GUVO-386321 format. One record per residue (C-alpha): x, y, z. Coordinates in steps of 0.5 Angstrom, whole numbers. Layout:
residues N
- xx yy zz
- X Y Z;
...
end
This chain:
residues 489
- xx yy zz
- 7 -35 40;
- 1 -37 43;
- -6 -36 39;
- -9 -29 38;
- -1 -25 39;
- 2 -29 34;
- 4 -22 29;
- 8 -19 36;
- 13 -24 36;
- 19 -21 34;
- 24 -26 35;
- 20 -30 30;
- 26 -35 28;
- 29 -33 21;
- 37 -37 19;
- 36 -41 14;
- 36 -49 14;
- 41 -52 9;
- 41 -59 6;
- 35 -64 6;
- 30 -64 11;
- 23 -69 11;
- 18 -65 7;
- 11 -64 10;
- 9 -62 4;
- 11 -61 -3;
- 9 -56 -9;
- 12 -55 -16;
- 11 -47 -14;
- 9 -45 -7;
- 7 -39 -6;
- 8 -34 0;
- 2 -29 1;
- -5 -29 -1;
- -6 -21 -3;
- -7 -20 -9;
- 0 -22 -12;
- 0 -29 -9;
- -7 -30 -11;
- -6 -28 -18;
- 1 -32 -18;
- -1 -38 -16;
- -7 -38 -20;
- -2 -36 -27;
- 3 -42 -25;
- -4 -47 -23;
- -6 -45 -31;
- 1 -47 -33;
- 0 -54 -31;
- 5 -53 -24;
- 3 -56 -18;
- 1 -50 -13;
- 2 -49 -6;
- -1 -42 -2;
- 2 -41 5;
- 0 -35 9;
- 0 -33 15;
- -7 -30 17;
- -14 -34 17;
- -16 -32 10;
- -14 -28 4;
- -18 -22 7;
- -13 -20 12;
- -7 -16 9;
- -6 -9 5;
- -10 -11 -1;
- -16 -12 2;
- -16 -6 6;
- -13 -1 1;
- -16 4 -3;
- -17 1 -9;
- -15 5 -14;
- -10 2 -20;
- -7 6 -26;
- -8 4 -32;
- -6 7 -38;
- -10 6 -44;
- -15 2 -42;
- -23 2 -46;
- -26 6 -40;
- -21 11 -42;
- -22 11 -49;
- -29 12 -48;
- -29 19 -43;
- -24 21 -49;
- -18 21 -44;
- -11 19 -49;
- -6 16 -45;
- 0 11 -45;
- 4 6 -42;
- 10 11 -44;
- 5 17 -40;
- 6 12 -34;
- 12 11 -34;
- 15 18 -34;
- 10 20 -28;
- 12 15 -23;
- 20 17 -25;
- 18 25 -24;
- 14 23 -18;
- 21 18 -15;
- 25 23 -17;
- 29 19 -23;
- 32 13 -18;
- 27 9 -18;
- 29 2 -22;
- 28 3 -28;
- 28 -3 -31;
- 23 -5 -26;
- 18 0 -29;
- 19 -1 -35;
- 16 -8 -34;
- 10 -5 -31;
- 8 -1 -35;
- 9 -5 -40;
- 5 -11 -37;
- 1 -8 -33;
- -5 -7 -39;
- -5 -15 -40;
- -5 -17 -32;
- -11 -12 -32;
- -14 -15 -37;
- -14 -22 -34;
- -16 -20 -27;
- -21 -16 -30;
- -23 -25 -34;
- -22 -26 -27;
- -28 -23 -24;
- -26 -16 -22;
- -30 -9 -23;
- -28 -3 -25;
- -33 2 -22;
- -30 8 -25;
- -24 12 -28;
- -21 18 -24;
- -16 23 -22;
- -11 23 -16;
- -5 28 -16;
- 2 26 -19;
- -2 24 -24;
- -1 27 -32;
- -8 24 -35;
- -14 21 -31;
- -12 14 -30;
- -15 12 -24;
- -19 7 -25;
- -23 5 -18;
- -24 -2 -14;
- -27 -4 -8;
- -20 -8 -6;
- -24 -13 -2;
- -30 -16 -9;
- -22 -16 -12;
- -20 -21 -7;
- -26 -24 -7;
- -26 -25 -13;
- -19 -28 -15;
- -20 -33 -8;
- -27 -35 -11;
- -22 -37 -17;
- -17 -40 -13;
- -20 -45 -9;
- -25 -47 -16;
- -18 -49 -19;
- -17 -53 -12;
- -11 -50 -12;
- -8 -52 -4;
- -7 -47 1;
- -5 -47 9;
- -8 -41 12;
- -4 -39 20;
- 2 -41 17;
- 7 -36 19;
- 14 -38 13;
- 19 -36 18;
- 26 -39 14;
- 28 -41 7;
- 31 -48 7;
- 37 -49 2;
- 42 -53 -2;
- 49 -55 2;
- 52 -50 -3;
- 47 -44 -1;
- 46 -42 -8;
- 39 -45 -9;
- 32 -44 -4;
- 29 -51 -4;
- 23 -50 1;
- 20 -47 7;
- 20 -47 14;
- 14 -44 17;
- 10 -44 24;
- 4 -46 25;
- 2 -38 28;
- -3 -43 34;
- 0 -49 36;
- 8 -47 34;
- 9 -53 30;
- 15 -52 25;
- 11 -55 18;
- 17 -56 13;
- 14 -54 6;
- 18 -56 -1;
- 19 -53 -8;
- 22 -52 -14;
- 21 -45 -14;
- 19 -40 -9;
- 15 -33 -10;
- 16 -29 -4;
- 9 -24 -4;
- 9 -23 4;
- 8 -16 3;
- 12 -10 7;
- 15 -8 14;
- 10 -2 16;
- 7 -7 21;
- 14 -7 24;
- 16 -1 29;
- 22 -5 30;
- 24 -5 23;
- 22 2 21;
- 26 5 27;
- 32 1 24;
- 31 4 17;
- 27 10 17;
- 30 13 24;
- 26 21 22;
- 19 18 22;
- 15 17 27;
- 8 15 24;
- 3 10 26;
- 3 3 25;
- -1 1 19;
- -7 -4 22;
- -13 -9 19;
- -19 -14 22;
- -17 -21 22;
- -21 -26 20;
- -28 -27 24;
- -25 -24 31;
- -24 -18 28;
- -17 -17 32;
- -14 -11 29;
- -5 -13 27;
- 0 -9 24;
- 0 -10 16;
- 6 -12 13;
- 11 -14 19;
- 18 -16 14;
- 18 -23 15;
- 20 -23 7;
- 25 -18 10;
- 29 -22 14;
- 29 -29 11;
- 31 -26 6;
- 37 -23 8;
- 39 -28 13;
- 41 -32 5;
- 44 -26 3;
- 39 -23 -1;
- 41 -15 -4;
- 36 -10 -1;
- 35 -2 -4;
- 32 4 -3;
- 30 1 4;
- 29 9 7;
- 24 10 3;
- 17 9 6;
- 11 12 4;
- 7 16 8;
- 0 19 8;
- -5 23 13;
- -9 19 18;
- -11 20 25;
- -11 15 31;
- -14 9 33;
- -20 12 38;
- -18 5 41;
- -12 2 41;
- -6 7 42;
- 0 6 37;
- -4 4 32;
- -9 8 26;
- -16 8 24;
- -17 7 17;
- -24 3 18;
- -27 9 22;
- -24 15 21;
- -29 21 19;
- -29 23 12;
- -27 30 9;
- -28 32 2;
- -23 32 -2;
- -17 38 -4;
- -20 38 -11;
- -27 39 -8;
- -24 45 -5;
- -21 43 3;
- -15 46 3;
- -9 44 7;
- -5 48 13;
- 0 46 19;
- -1 49 26;
- 2 55 24;
- -6 56 20;
- 1 57 13;
- -1 52 7;
- 5 49 5;
- 5 45 -1;
- -1 45 -7;
- -5 39 -5;
- -9 38 -11;
- -4 35 -16;
- 2 33 -12;
- 2 25 -11;
- -2 23 -4;
- 5 21 -1;
- 9 28 -3;
- 4 32 2;
- 6 26 7;
- 13 27 6;
- 12 35 7;
- 9 34 13;
- 15 31 16;
- 18 38 16;
- 11 41 19;
- 11 43 27;
- 8 37 30;
- 8 33 24;
- 1 34 22;
- -3 37 18;
- -11 40 18;
- -15 39 13;
- -20 46 12;
- -27 47 8;
- -34 51 9;
- -40 48 10;
- -41 48 2;
- -36 43 2;
- -37 40 8;
- -46 39 6;
- -43 34 1;
- -41 29 6;
- -45 24 9;
- -42 19 15;
- -43 12 16;
- -45 10 23;
- -39 8 26;
- -36 14 23;
- -41 18 25;
- -40 15 31;
- -32 16 32;
- -34 24 31;
- -40 24 36;
- -34 20 42;
- -30 27 40;
- -25 22 38;
- -26 24 30;
- -20 29 31;
- -25 33 27;
- -28 40 30;
- -33 45 27;
- -35 52 28;
- -38 58 26;
- -33 62 25;
- -25 61 23;
- -22 64 31;
- -26 59 34;
- -25 53 30;
- -17 55 31;
- -18 55 38;
- -22 48 38;
- -17 45 34;
- -10 48 36;
- -9 52 30;
- -6 59 31;
- -12 63 30;
- -9 69 26;
- -4 64 21;
- -12 60 19;
- -15 67 18;
- -10 70 14;
- -9 64 10;
- -16 64 9;
- -17 72 7;
- -11 70 2;
- -13 64 -1;
- -21 66 -2;
- -17 73 -5;
- -13 68 -10;
- -20 64 -11;
- -23 71 -13;
- -18 73 -18;
- -18 65 -21;
- -10 64 -19;
- -6 62 -14;
- 0 65 -13;
- 3 62 -8;
- 2 54 -10;
- 0 55 -17;
- -8 51 -15;
- -11 49 -21;
- -16 54 -23;
- -21 48 -23;
- -21 47 -16;
- -20 54 -13;
- -27 54 -8;
- -29 60 -4;
- -28 58 4;
- -33 63 6;
- -39 60 9;
- -39 58 16;
- -39 53 20;
- -33 51 18;
- -29 45 19;
- -23 43 21;
- -19 35 21;
- -12 34 24;
- -8 29 21;
- -1 25 22;
- 3 21 18;
- 2 14 18;
- 7 8 15;
- 2 7 8;
- 7 3 6;
- 15 2 4;
- 17 3 -4;
- 24 -1 -1;
- 26 -7 -1;
- 29 -14 -4;
- 33 -12 -11;
- 30 -17 -17;
- 32 -17 -24;
- 28 -16 -30;
- 25 -23 -29;
- 23 -23 -22;
- 29 -26 -18;
- 30 -24 -12;
- 38 -23 -12;
- 44 -23 -7;
- 48 -19 -6;
- 54 -21 -11;
- 49 -19 -16;
- 47 -26 -18;
- 40 -29 -16;
- 38 -34 -11;
- 37 -39 -16;
- 29 -42 -15;
- 27 -35 -11;
- 23 -29 -14;
- 19 -24 -10;
- 13 -20 -13;
- 9 -14 -10;
- 11 -9 -4;
- 17 -15 -2;
- 21 -12 -8;
- 24 -5 -7;
- 26 0 -11;
- 20 2 -16;
- 18 8 -14;
- 25 11 -13;
- 24 17 -7;
- 16 18 -7;
- 11 13 -9;
- 6 15 -14;
- -1 14 -12;
- -5 9 -14;
- 1 4 -17;
- 4 0 -12;
- -4 -4 -12;
- -4 -5 -20;
- 4 -6 -19;
- 3 -13 -15;
- -2 -15 -19;
- 2 -15 -25;
- 9 -17 -22;
- 5 -23 -19;
- 1 -25 -26;
- 8 -24 -29;
- 12 -29 -23;
- 7 -34 -23;
- 6 -35 -31;
- 12 -33 -34;
- 19 -32 -30;
- 17 -38 -25;
- 14 -44 -28;
- 21 -44 -32;
- 24 -47 -25;
- 18 -50 -22;
end
């Protein structure tokens, strides 16, 4: 591997090592990954008296999905909800997750999450997390999306991590497990220095795998989700601002190489995105133009100009799934000046629009808008006319959009923003027990090995319920570090 291109190495050696090795480092608990799951697991294990070592392939904890995600957390029954008169419960959240997932979810893990997310969230707030507000997002039965700045959460956790002087190794990419001769227990990690390529051997009584998913690996996406032609998710990495895919699938490959079982590997959460203005094959999350939300009145149409889903209450990833069925797997978000004037673009977003790389069009008639954006003009006009009639009558006869979200689209200029699918994160992954032990294909736990975060599979079933993966990573990291792995470490 070479500096600056370490993340492109698809041939990373993942075969396990059996027997004794010479350790460069040793700890009670080794945590792999520095997202919210890994940092919280490290802190909680340290609080219980364990010697902890965290390894991370990037140069800092501000480079992964935990740092650049939307920051929404579905937390039931908080004081903030109570102050707003919102009645919620873990059972209600459990029901909503199963409804979105089509019931194929690993129910015991969903229950583990919903029963412990409240205490994990309280702990996060104690450690310096800040909640901005509670809002609504599609798929949930109540207002429960607690909104945060994910970078603020990462900074708060990393500050607490450093305050405790927990040992860490950044720039070290986990590559393989070290096993006992009989192959039943994991006793360490073989890692690779991403700059020098040298091997680093790290021993541990328990390993917590918090390496994220596989949505940054086109090879793995092609293998497990061949019907998905998505852009790779990317993020700024360190001071160099180098952009790289998030979720290389290393945790899966390492674990599968020692016989770990998987579940729901086909279930990848898709969402809307646009191509990066400079880097072909990547999606642009950091500089995409803003446009009013569906709850503010915008609608989604396909290239024929037709609506295809109820946009406001459907889980966003359900919209992504339905995009797979549309011509060119694309949608256009359409609004008028009444909504468009509520948006103020930042400098970076405004530059993207000015360069014509924002996939956004603004015209004084629907016909001109359709021609500019590549939408069927007659189809769009007929859809808007019909939709505006529903608004006037106070009832959406096509998709039953709630009346509070019915706003006319009739005041020029009109705006359209084209979106394609991006692979947001995967709902599949490694099978774990209800103690977060990673399971062998035999159904028995692989001793000494635990999972937390996106690497754990099956919780979301067929469709991810927005704002649940982030708090699930938090909760499972909290439990793995403070409760389950500590018994072996």
